[in-house]
N, C-alpha and C positions, 0 to 999 in steps of 0.2 A: 098646235096644241089641241084644237077641236078635232082634227083628223085623228090624232092618237087617242083621244078620249072617246070619240063616238064610233069610229070604224070598228073596233073590237065588238061593239054591241050589235053588229049587223045580223047576227044569228037570231037575235030576239026582235029586232026591228028591221025588217027587210028593206025599208025605205033608205036606210043608211048605206045600202050597197052603192048608192050614187057617189059616195066619197072615194070609191076606188078609181073613178075616172078623173084624169087630169083636167079635162075640159070643164067638168062641173066645179072642181075645186078652184080652177082659174077664174071662172065666172063668179064664184062666191067671194074670192079675194077681191075681184074687180068691184063688186057692189059694196063690200065692206070699206075698201080704200076710198072710193069716191064719197061714200056717206060720211066717213070720218073727216075728210077735208071740208065738205060742205057744212058740217056741223061745227067744227072747231076753228076754221079759218076766220069767220066773222068775229069770234070771241078774241082771237089772237090780234086781229086788226084793232079792235076796240081797246084792248089792253095797251097796245103800243101807243095809240093816240092819247090815252089817259096819262101815260107816263111821259108824253111829249118827246118820244124817241122817233127818229126818222132817218132816212137815207141821206147822207151828205152827198153833194153833187160836185164833180170836178169843175173848177172855175174855167179850165181851158177846154172844156167839152163844148158840144153844140149849145148855143144860147137858149134854144127851145127847152132844154132839159132843166134849166134853172127853176122853172115853175114846179118841177117835181120834187124840189127840196122839201124834206120833212115827211115824205110818203113813208108809211110803215114798211120796214124791210124784214129780212130773216123769215119770210113766210115759208121758206123751205123746211123749217123745223116741223111744221104740221105735215107737209108732204112726206118727208122722210119717215116720221113716226107712223103715218098712215100706211106707208109701204111695208115697213118692218112688221107692224102689228098684224096686218092682213096676211102677210106671208107666213108668219109664225103660226097663225091660226090654222092654215090649210095645207101647208107644205109638210113633207116628210122630214122631220127634224133629225133623223138619223143620217141625213145626207151631208157630207162635208162641203158639197158644192153650195148648199143653201147657207150654211154657217159662214163660209169664207166670203160669199157675196154680201151677206148681211153685215159681217164684220167690217169689211172695207167700206161699205156704205156708211155705217155708223161712225167709224173713226174719221173718215173724210168729212163727215158732217160736223164732228167736234172741231176739227181743224178749221173748217169754214166758219163755225160759230165763233171761235176765238178771234178770227180775222174780222168778222162783222162787228163783234162786240167792241173791238178796239176802235173801229171806224165810228160807230154810233156814240160811244162814250166820250171819245175825243173830238167828235163833231168835225172830222175831216175824212177825206177819201183814202187815206193811207192806213193800211192795217199791218199785217205781218210782212216781213221782207220776202221778196220773191225766192231768194235762195233758201230761206228757212222753210217756206211752204213746200218747195220742191224736195228738200231733204226728208221731211216728214212723210210726204206722199210716197216717195220711193221706198222708204223704210217700212211703212205700213203695208204697201203692196207686196214687197219682198217677203215679209214675215208671213203673211197669209198664204202666199203662193207656196212657200216652203212647207207650211203646215198642211196645205192641201196635198202636196206631193208625198208627205209623210203618211197621211191617212189613205191616199190613193196612189200607191207606187206604180200602179198599172196605167195611170193617166198618161195619155199620149203627149209627147213633146214634139210632135210633128207639126209643121206649119204648112198648110195647104194654100195653093194659089187659085183664086177664083177663075172660072171659065176654062180651066185646064184640068183634064181628067186625071192625068198621071204625074202632075208636077207638084212636088212637095219637098220640104227641107226638114231634116232631122236635126234639131238643135240640142237635144239633150241625151245623147247615147250614154248609157250607164257604165260604159267601159273606160271612159276617159278620166281615170283617177290620178291624182297627185298626192303622194304620201309625204307627210311631215313627221319624220321619226321623233324629233325632239319634243313635239307636242302630242305625239301618239294619236294622230288623227290623219284621215285621208279626205281630201276635198274632191268632190265630183265636179270637174270642170264643165262637163256637158250639162249637168243638171242646173248649175248656176248660170250657164249661158242662156238656157231657156228662161230661167227666172228673171234674168236681166231684160230679155226681150219682152216677156209678158208684163213685167213692171213698167217698161217703157210704153207699152200699149195702154195700160191703165192710166198712168200719169198723163200721157198725151191726151187721152180722151177726156180726163177730168179737166185739164186746163183749156182744151179747145171748147168744151161746153161752157166753162167759166167766161171765156173771152166773148162768146156769143151772147151772153146775158147782158144786153145793153139797151134793149127797147122793150116796151110793154108787150109781153106775150111772145116775144121773138124766140127765146130759147126753149120754152116748154113744148112748142109744137114739134120741132125736130126730135126732142127727147122722147116724145110719145111715139113718133113714127119709127124711130130706131128701136125702142123697146118692143114695139109690136113685131118688127122684123126678127129680132133676136128671140122673141117668144116662140116664133115659128121654128127657128133654128134649134132652140132648146128641145122643143117637142120632137123634132125629127131626130136629133142626135141621141136622145134618150130612148128612142124606139128602135130596137135592133133591126127589125124588118124594113122600116122606112129608111134607115141609115144605109143598109145594104143596097136597097133598090136605087137610092139616089146617089150612092157611092160617096158618102160623106163619112168622116171619122166618127164611129159610134162612141158615145160617152154614157155608159150605163149609170143611171141615176140622175142624169142631167135634166130629165124631163120636168122635174119639179121647178126648175128655174122658169118655166113657162108661167107658173103661178106668180113668181116675183115680177116677171115682165108685165103680166096683166095688171098687177098692183101698181106698178110705175105708170102704166098708161092711164089707169083710172084716177090715181092721185093727181096726175098731170092735168087730166080733164077737169077735175074739181078745182084745181088751182087756177086754171085758165078762166074760170067763172069770175074770179076776183082780180086776175092779172091782165085780162084783156084791156086794150086801150080804151079810155085812160085807166091806168092801173090803180087799184085800191091798195095793193101791197106788192112789194118786190120780193123776189126769191132769195137774194143774197147768196154769198159764197157758201153758206151752210147748205143750200139746196143745189146750186150748180156744181160745186166740187163733188158732193156726194153722189148725185145722180150721174155725173160724168164718170166717176170711178166705178159706179155700179154697171154702167153700160160697157166699160172696159173689161170688167170681170166677166160679164156675159159673153163678150167676144172671145176671151181667152178660154173659158170653160167649154163653150160650144165648138171650139176649134175653127172659128170664123174670124180670126184676128184681122186678116187683110181685107175682108169684106167691109170692115168698119170704114175704110176709106171711101167706099161707095155709099153705104147706108148713112153714114154720118158726113156726107159730102159738104153740107152747110157748115158744120163745125170745122172741117178741114180747110175750107176756103177762108173762114174767119181767122183761123190760126195762121195760115200762110200769109194773109194780108198783113198781119202784125210782124211776122218774120221779115217779109219783103220791105216793109216800111222802115224797120229798125236797121236792117242790113244796108239798105240804100242810103239812109241818112248817115250812117257811120262811115261808109266807103266814099260817098260822093258829096255829102252835105245836102243832098236833095231828097225830097219825099216823093214817092211814087203815087201816093194817095193824098187826098186833102186831109184825111184823118183816118187812123186805124183804131179799131177793127173796121172791116169792110162796110158794115151797116152805117157807121158814122160818115163814111165817104159819100154814100148815096144820100144821106140826110143833108149834108152840106152842099150837094149838087141840086137840092131843091125837091127831092122826092119825099112825099108825105110819109110820115112814120107808119101809119096803118098799111099803106101800099107795100112798103119794104117788108113788113112783117108777114103779110098774107102771101106775098110772092115767095118768101123763104119757106113758108109752110108748103106751098105748092111744089117747090123744088124738092123739099125733104120727102114728101109723099111719093113723088116719082122715083127718087133715088132709093127709097125703102123697097118699093116694088121691084126695081131693077136688082137690088141686092137679093131679094127672095128668088128671083129668076135664076140666080147663079146655082141654085140647087139642081136645076135641070139643064141649063146651058153650060155644058162642060164636055 
C-alpha cells in the first residue's frame, strides 16, 4: 500500500526513488515485520495468560513436556499478521503472485486457528480430524492455483530437476483437453495435472512444517532459512537477466515475493525472541500450517518445487519419520523409532532439548545454502 501511495510521488520527492528497488522494499518489510512481532507478541502472551488459556500436552508424549502445560499458544497469529501487513505495505499489489501467496497463508492460518481453538477450548490435544484438515488444505491450494493460472495463463507448468541443466517435465500442456458435451465444458487435463502436483507440494510442505513444531524454537529456525533461500530464488526468477544467466525458469513479477520471504524471516526472528527455550509462547497450528503453506507457494511460484526437498530437509526428515513409524507399526506391529516425529526420538534417547534444536538449525542452514548453490551447480 505504501509502495502504491508513495512511489508515484517520486517526481516531487526524489528520495522516494528508493522504492523502485526490491532490496530496499524487502529491508523495509523486514524491519516492519520484526517490529510488529516484538511489539505485539508480549501483549498477546499477557492476554492469553489473563484468560488462563494454554497449550494442552499429550499424555503419551515425553514426560519432560508435561511441565509446559498451560504455556500460551497460537503465537503464530501475530507472526502471520506481521508477515501479511508488511508484505502488503511494500509489495506490488497488482501481482497475482503476491495475492495468491498471501491468500493461501491467511486461509491456512484460519484452518490452523480453528484447530488450535478446539484444542484450547476443550483442553485436550485433539483438534480437527486429519482427513478434514487435508481436505481443506487441498481445496484452498487448488482454488488459489487455479486463480493464479487464470490471471497468469503464461505461467510455466514445467517442473525442473535441481543439479541438471536440461532435465525438466511438462505437467500442464494446454493441448490435453477432454470435452463434456452434455455439460458444455472442456476440462484441461494437463492444467489440472499441474494443479494437483503443485497442491501436493503446498500441502506436504504445510504438514511437514506442522509435524516439526514440537520443541521450543525448533520449527521457526528452518522456516527462516527456507524463506531466505526462496527469497533468493524469487529475486532471481523475477529478474529476466539473472534467470537467463543462471538458466532458471523466468517468472516475470515474482521478484516481489522476495519481500514476502524477507517478512517471513523477520517475523520468525521476532517470534524466536519469545519462543526460544524455554518458550514463553508456542506457535500453534495457526502458525505452522500457514507458514508451511506459504513456503510451498514460494516453491511453486519460483519453479523450485523439487529444491524444497533439499532446502526443507529438516521438514522432510520429520515427515518421513512419522510415515516410517506408522507404516512399520501397521505392517509389523513394531516401531522403528522410540517416538515420532524424529525430534521426540532423540529426546527419549536422552539428548537435551536445546541441543536437538540447535543442531536442527545448523542442518537447516547448511541445507539452505546447498539449495541456493543449485542455481549454479547444474
